[in-house]
C-alpha atoms as a printed R data frame, in Angstrom:
   type eleno elety resid chain resno       x      y        z
1  ATOM     1    CA   MET     A     1  95.836 96.718 -101.064
2  ATOM     2    CA   PRO     A     2  95.111 94.358  -98.130
3  ATOM     3    CA   PRO     A     3  97.342 91.307  -97.612
4  ATOM     4    CA   THR     A     4  96.202 88.140  -99.310
5  ATOM     5    CA   ALA     A     5  97.098 84.475  -99.175
6  ATOM     6    CA   PRO     A     6  99.515 83.163 -101.834
7  ATOM     7    CA   ASP     A     7  96.587 82.165 -104.021
8  ATOM     8    CA   GLY     A     8  94.985 85.606 -103.668
9  ATOM     9    CA   ARG     A     9  92.408 84.778 -100.989
10 ATOM    10    CA   LEU     A    10  92.041 87.341  -98.240
11 ATOM    11    CA   HIS     A    11  89.675 85.256  -96.133
12 ATOM    12    CA   GLY     A    12  92.371 82.641  -95.438
13 ATOM    13    CA   ILE     A    13  94.550 85.149  -93.632
14 ATOM    14    CA   VAL     A    14  91.626 86.806  -91.871
15 ATOM    15    CA   GLY     A    15  90.270 83.406  -90.789
16 ATOM    16    CA   LEU     A    16  93.623 82.384  -89.361
17 ATOM    17    CA   GLY     A    17  94.000 85.698  -87.531
18 ATOM    18    CA   ALA     A    18  90.510 85.481  -86.055
19 ATOM    19    CA   ALA     A    19  91.089 81.853  -85.051
20 ATOM    20    CA   LEU     A    20  94.322 82.806  -83.296
21 ATOM    21    CA   VAL     A    21  92.494 85.494  -81.312
22 ATOM    22    CA   VAL     A    22  89.834 82.970  -80.274
23 ATOM    23    CA   LEU     A    23  92.532 80.419  -79.379
24 ATOM    24    CA   ALA     A    24  94.305 83.026  -77.246
25 ATOM    25    CA   ALA     A    25  91.027 83.714  -75.439
26 ATOM    26    CA   CYS     A    26  90.601 79.978  -74.780
27 ATOM    27    CA   ALA     A    27  94.148 79.689  -73.456
28 ATOM    28    CA   TRP     A    28  93.619 82.701  -71.198
29 ATOM    29    CA   LEU     A    29  90.379 81.245  -69.808
30 ATOM    30    CA   LEU     A    30  92.042 77.895  -69.116
31 ATOM    31    CA   VAL     A    31  95.057 79.435  -67.396
32 ATOM    32    CA   ARG     A    32  92.762 81.727  -65.406
33 ATOM    33    CA   ASP     A    33  90.728 78.720  -64.277
34 ATOM    34    CA   ARG     A    34  93.872 76.884  -63.139
35 ATOM    35    CA   ALA     A    35  95.019 79.953  -61.208
36 ATOM    36    CA   ARG     A    36  91.672 80.081  -59.396
37 ATOM    37    CA   GLY     A    37  91.883 76.479  -58.260
38 ATOM    38    CA   GLU     A    38  89.739 75.107  -61.089
39 ATOM    39    CA   ARG     A    39  86.637 76.798  -59.703
40 ATOM    40    CA   SER     A    40  85.865 79.304  -62.452
41 ATOM    41    CA   ARG     A    41  82.609 79.000  -64.385
42 ATOM    42    CA   ALA     A    42  84.009 81.158  -67.178
43 ATOM    43    CA   VAL     A    43  85.937 78.133  -68.430
44 ATOM    44    CA   LEU     A    44  82.625 76.775  -69.770
45 ATOM    45    CA   ILE     A    45  82.878 79.381  -72.537
46 ATOM    46    CA   VAL     A    46  85.803 77.416  -74.009
47 ATOM    47    CA   MET     A    47  83.513 74.882  -75.719
48 ATOM    48    CA   PRO     A    48  81.517 77.412  -77.778
49 ATOM    49    CA   LEU     A    49  84.707 79.356  -78.514
50 ATOM    50    CA   THR     A    50  86.303 76.158  -79.814
51 ATOM    51    CA   ALA     A    51  83.326 75.556  -82.106
52 ATOM    52    CA   LEU     A    52  83.655 79.116  -83.384
53 ATOM    53    CA   ALA     A    53  87.393 78.731  -83.914
54 ATOM    54    CA   VAL     A    54  86.945 75.498  -85.872
55 ATOM    55    CA   ASN     A    55  84.556 77.321  -88.183
56 ATOM    56    CA   LEU     A    56  87.190 80.008  -88.686
57 ATOM    57    CA   HIS     A    57  90.228 77.786  -89.208
58 ATOM    58    CA   LEU     A    58  91.119 74.121  -88.734
59 ATOM    59    CA   TYR     A    59  94.085 75.226  -86.603
60 ATOM    60    CA   ALA     A    60  91.667 75.210  -83.656
61 ATOM    61    CA   ILE     A    61  92.233 71.469  -83.193
62 ATOM    62    CA   PHE     A    62  94.882 72.515  -80.662
63 ATOM    63    CA   VAL     A    63  92.255 73.716  -78.159
64 ATOM    64    CA   PRO     A    64  90.966 70.210  -77.297
65 ATOM    65    CA   MET     A    65  94.571 69.040  -77.111
66 ATOM    66    CA   ALA     A    66  95.423 71.816  -74.645
67 ATOM    67    CA   VAL     A    67  92.339 71.034  -72.559
68 ATOM    68    CA   ALA     A    68  93.320 67.347  -72.450
69 ATOM    69    CA   LEU     A    69  96.869 68.214  -71.367
70 ATOM    70    CA   LEU     A    70  95.631 70.553  -68.638
71 ATOM    71    CA   ALA     A    71  93.177 67.889  -67.416
72 ATOM    72    CA   ALA     A    72  95.975 65.305  -67.323
73 ATOM    73    CA   GLY     A    73  98.116 67.758  -65.361
74 ATOM    74    CA   ALA     A    74  95.322 68.368  -62.865
75 ATOM    75    CA   VAL     A    75  94.830 64.621  -62.348
76 ATOM    76    CA   TRP     A    76  98.579 64.176  -61.934
77 ATOM    77    CA   GLU     A    77  98.753 66.975  -59.347
78 ATOM    78    CA   ARG     A    78  95.873 65.518  -57.335
79 ATOM    79    CA   PHE     A    79  97.446 62.065  -57.483
80 ATOM    80    CA   MET     A    80 100.806 63.387  -56.280
81 ATOM    81    CA   VAL     A    81  99.172 65.393  -53.464
82 ATOM    82    CA   ALA     A    82  97.245 62.301  -52.312
83 ATOM    83    CA   GLU     A    83 100.479 60.380  -51.720
């Protein structure tokens, strides 16, 4: 018998697993973009992936938070380099 959530729902576990895979893909794309000097067009796929992840599980709220933190880090790095 496949694993189920405590209340017997299988889709809760499957949704969380699928959302985690999508979140990992988003994280990989963001890190890849940073490694390429923030010049990668593939990072544009993060927005549709985030929409997909939100439909799978609410846990995907962490993607916009990660994007905001990476953007703040990029601004900080450019500010520190300018000095």
